[in-house]
Backbone as CSV, one residue per row, in Angstrom:
resi,resn,N_x,N_y,N_z,CA_x,CA_y,CA_z,C_x,C_y,C_z
1,VAL,-52.008,-80.278,40.273,-53.347,-79.318,39.381,-53.722,-80.406,41.099
2,LEU,-53.230,-81.772,41.487,-54.220,-81.303,42.877,-54.300,-81.083,43.850
3,THR,-53.547,-80.363,43.619,-52.949,-79.570,45.244,-53.679,-78.364,45.205
4,LYS,-54.727,-78.461,44.175,-55.052,-77.288,44.028,-56.836,-77.516,44.016
5,PHE,-56.978,-78.685,44.810,-58.025,-79.300,45.271,-58.344,-80.100,45.878
6,SER,-59.572,-79.719,46.862,-59.712,-81.409,48.157,-60.141,-82.046,47.783
7,PHE,-60.013,-82.945,48.122,-61.677,-84.383,47.965,-60.797,-84.881,49.337
8,ASP,-61.990,-85.974,49.615,-61.320,-86.970,50.949,-61.287,-88.752,50.669
9,GLN,-61.618,-88.921,49.280,-61.797,-90.188,48.729,-61.656,-90.153,47.257
10,VAL,-61.190,-91.086,46.793,-60.099,-91.005,44.880,-61.998,-93.329,44.731
11,LYS,-62.246,-92.686,44.161,-63.127,-94.097,43.859,-62.452,-94.488,42.163
12,PHE,-61.844,-95.708,42.396,-61.953,-96.510,40.375,-62.916,-96.934,40.121
13,ALA,-64.126,-96.004,38.576,-64.656,-96.624,37.985,-65.317,-98.546,38.170
14,LYS,-66.391,-98.500,37.656,-65.977,-99.947,36.706,-65.146,-100.129,36.473
15,SER,-65.040,-99.304,34.416,-64.570,-99.159,33.895,-63.481,-99.625,33.869
16,MET,-62.715,-99.833,34.960,-61.640,-99.838,34.641,-61.232,-100.768,35.563
17,ILE,-61.796,-100.866,37.582,-62.007,-101.804,38.198,-62.919,-103.382,36.881
18,GLU,-62.868,-102.934,35.787,-63.343,-104.364,34.163,-61.578,-104.664,33.499
19,LEU,-61.647,-104.073,33.630,-59.862,-104.647,32.589,-59.135,-104.949,33.620
20,VAL,-58.947,-104.714,35.078,-58.038,-105.524,35.547,-58.028,-106.800,35.417
21,ASP,-58.548,-107.544,34.680,-59.127,-109.544,34.235,-57.927,-109.177,32.941
22,THR,-58.294,-108.163,31.594,-57.127,-108.251,29.970,-56.319,-107.758,30.456
23,SER,-55.442,-105.736,31.560,-54.136,-105.026,31.562,-53.599,-104.685,31.868
24,GLU,-52.451,-105.351,32.052,-51.166,-105.134,32.977,-50.898,-103.849,33.285
25,VAL,-51.245,-102.224,32.208,-51.609,-100.844,31.897,-52.501,-100.806,32.836
26,ALA,-53.490,-101.349,33.714,-54.916,-101.611,34.169,-54.444,-101.228,35.569
27,ARG,-54.280,-102.453,35.908,-53.566,-102.970,36.899,-52.312,-101.953,37.427
28,LYS,-51.036,-102.109,36.952,-50.395,-100.747,37.109,-50.749,-99.304,37.749
29,VAL,-51.157,-99.499,36.693,-52.606,-97.463,36.631,-52.527,-97.325,37.975
30,ILE,-53.547,-98.553,38.224,-55.095,-98.213,39.868,-53.574,-98.681,40.811
31,LEU,-52.755,-99.958,40.869,-51.419,-100.165,41.773,-51.112,-98.753,42.186
32,SER,-50.590,-97.833,40.803,-49.171,-95.888,41.397,-50.580,-95.324,41.583
33,THR,-51.733,-95.350,40.823,-52.739,-93.705,41.403,-52.920,-94.808,43.660
34,THR,-52.850,-95.502,43.331,-53.000,-95.448,44.970,-52.278,-94.926,45.513
35,ASP,-51.254,-95.561,45.343,-50.228,-95.547,46.088,-50.442,-93.373,46.370
36,LEU,-50.387,-92.573,44.959,-49.988,-91.575,45.159,-51.133,-91.250,46.016
37,VAL,-52.076,-91.244,46.037,-53.850,-91.176,46.590,-52.732,-91.270,48.778
38,ARG,-53.129,-92.498,48.728,-53.099,-92.766,49.913,-51.987,-91.814,50.592
39,ALA,-50.510,-92.417,49.692,-49.568,-90.810,50.106,-50.168,-89.284,51.307
40,LEU,-50.764,-88.635,49.219,-52.002,-87.887,50.045,-52.467,-87.935,50.854
41,GLY,-52.557,-88.779,51.904,-53.414,-88.985,52.728,-55.174,-89.438,52.288
42,THR,-55.411,-89.713,51.583,-57.178,-90.079,51.049,-56.926,-91.345,50.726
43,SER,-58.371,-91.437,51.230,-58.470,-93.141,50.987,-59.286,-93.305,49.260
44,VAL,-59.184,-94.277,49.142,-59.336,-94.698,47.645,-60.770,-96.557,47.893
45,CYS,-61.296,-95.582,46.626,-62.811,-96.602,46.954,-62.587,-97.231,45.761
46,ALA,-62.609,-98.482,45.121,-63.493,-98.925,43.218,-64.762,-99.792,43.920
47,ILE,-64.988,-99.149,43.126,-66.545,-99.332,42.516,-67.285,-100.513,40.954
48,GLY,-67.821,-101.594,41.473,-68.190,-102.748,40.660,-66.900,-103.431,40.189
49,VAL,-66.676,-104.058,41.410,-66.124,-105.284,41.252,-67.188,-106.911,40.929
50,GLU,-66.707,-107.640,40.315,-67.945,-108.509,39.490,-66.958,-109.667,40.111
51,ASN,-65.919,-109.862,39.981,-65.385,-111.511,40.325,-63.999,-111.363,41.351
52,VAL,-64.218,-113.431,42.414,-63.053,-112.240,42.911,-61.599,-112.292,42.438
53,GLU,-61.185,-112.107,41.390,-60.106,-112.202,41.018,-59.475,-110.288,40.604
54,GLN,-60.564,-109.053,40.216,-61.313,-108.423,40.608,-60.641,-108.165,42.288
55,LEU,-61.377,-108.513,42.410,-61.959,-108.637,44.861,-60.285,-108.527,44.959
56,ASN,-60.193,-109.769,44.588,-58.028,-110.324,45.512,-56.547,-109.268,45.323
57,PHE,-57.160,-108.568,43.063,-56.263,-108.088,43.197,-56.179,-106.298,43.688
58,LEU,-57.621,-106.445,43.715,-57.415,-104.907,44.398,-58.405,-105.012,47.060
59,LYS,-57.739,-105.767,46.894,-57.048,-106.133,48.704,-55.908,-106.121,48.258
60,ASP,-54.872,-106.487,47.652,-53.586,-106.790,47.787,-53.229,-105.373,47.002
61,THR,-53.741,-104.292,46.736,-53.287,-102.972,45.890,-53.941,-102.253,47.533
62,GLY,-54.235,-103.064,48.809,-54.799,-101.977,50.058,-55.901,-100.682,49.554
63,ILE,-56.341,-101.072,48.616,-57.998,-100.257,48.578,-58.678,-100.291,49.891
64,ASP,-59.252,-99.047,49.597,-59.960,-98.738,51.371,-60.956,-99.587,51.628
65,CYS,-61.960,-99.419,50.245,-63.349,-100.259,50.243,-63.495,-100.385,48.538
66,VAL,-64.203,-101.232,48.622,-65.053,-101.759,47.391,-65.907,-101.697,47.202
67,ALA,-67.717,-102.064,46.345,-68.399,-101.822,45.593,-68.847,-102.986,44.645
68,GLY,-69.809,-103.678,44.803,-69.707,-104.933,43.160,-70.441,-105.850,43.032
69,TYR,-71.280,-106.186,42.304,-72.453,-106.982,42.182,-71.303,-108.252,43.785
70,GLN,-69.740,-108.813,43.300,-69.197,-109.891,43.413,-69.577,-109.829,45.426
71,LEU,-69.901,-109.014,45.887,-70.253,-108.059,47.164,-72.178,-108.724,47.400
72,ALA,-71.986,-107.828,46.993,-73.483,-107.837,47.068,-74.388,-107.460,45.947
73,ARG,-76.124,-107.871,45.332,-76.721,-107.682,45.024,-76.996,-107.095,44.735
74,PRO,-77.432,-104.898,44.034,-78.722,-103.878,44.545,-79.348,-104.867,45.891
75,ILE,-80.012,-103.887,46.677,-81.192,-104.710,47.712,-82.388,-102.762,48.132
76,SER,-82.957,-103.430,47.932,-84.194,-102.532,47.875,-83.666,-101.705,49.199
77,ALA,-83.739,-100.189,49.984,-83.889,-100.091,51.400,-85.092,-101.127,51.891
78,GLU,-86.144,-102.027,51.533,-86.923,-102.580,52.426,-86.571,-104.231,52.545
79,GLY,-86.230,-104.116,51.843,-83.961,-105.385,51.901,-83.324,-105.369,53.523
80,LEU,-82.547,-103.909,52.948,-81.963,-103.798,53.973,-81.907,-103.690,55.461
81,ASP,-83.254,-103.098,55.732,-84.271,-102.623,56.972,-84.231,-103.775,56.996
82,MET,-84.755,-104.962,55.978,-84.765,-106.649,56.764,-83.988,-106.898,57.374
83,ILE,-82.551,-107.152,56.215,-81.489,-107.378,57.221,-80.919,-107.792,58.653
84,PHE,-80.978,-105.787,58.338,-81.003,-104.748,60.105,-81.767,-106.173,61.387
85,SER,-83.013,-105.593,60.403,-83.482,-106.142,61.414,-83.068,-108.092,62.414
86,LEU,-83.362,-108.919,60.741,-82.787,-109.834,61.153,-81.015,-110.036,61.903
87,SER,-80.400,-109.898,61.610,-78.974,-110.056,62.360,-79.196,-109.265,63.705
88,GLY,-80.487,-107.767,64.485,-80.256,-107.663,65.577,-79.360,-106.441,65.553
89,SER,-78.992,-106.167,63.808,-78.617,-104.573,64.134,-78.729,-103.683,63.610
90,LYS,-78.174,-101.560,64.435,-79.472,-100.781,64.032,-78.205,-100.195,63.020
91,PRO,-79.090,-100.168,61.323,-78.457,-98.636,60.862,-77.212,-97.778,61.440
92,PRO,-76.096,-97.758,60.962,-75.045,-96.478,61.363,-76.329,-95.336,61.968
93,ASN,-77.357,-94.948,61.268,-77.143,-93.727,60.854,-78.639,-93.267,62.197
94,GLN,-78.894,-94.820,62.170,-79.744,-95.025,63.944,-79.366,-95.176,65.225
95,THR,-80.309,-94.837,65.739,-79.976,-95.455,67.385,-81.298,-95.070,68.438
96,ASP,-80.683,-95.798,69.784,-82.187,-95.678,70.134,-83.530,-95.077,71.218
């Protein structure tokens, strides 16, 4: 079935990431799925990372990107503009 679809990224949902703390089966599913997806040349992301244990596990699996409260709380567009302004950086899609 996977050969019939084109995709450039696979994301693990928060509901799956939450199980990392308590379920060996969930950890095995994430590891094996990550291996398969990467073998297909696709990136793997995890959404809903809420603690350092989850983050460390995901880093060890080689996942390409993560998002969640462990990394940063949600922020408004104005707040993000302020962060870029204070750091002297520009948002990725903005040029001089």
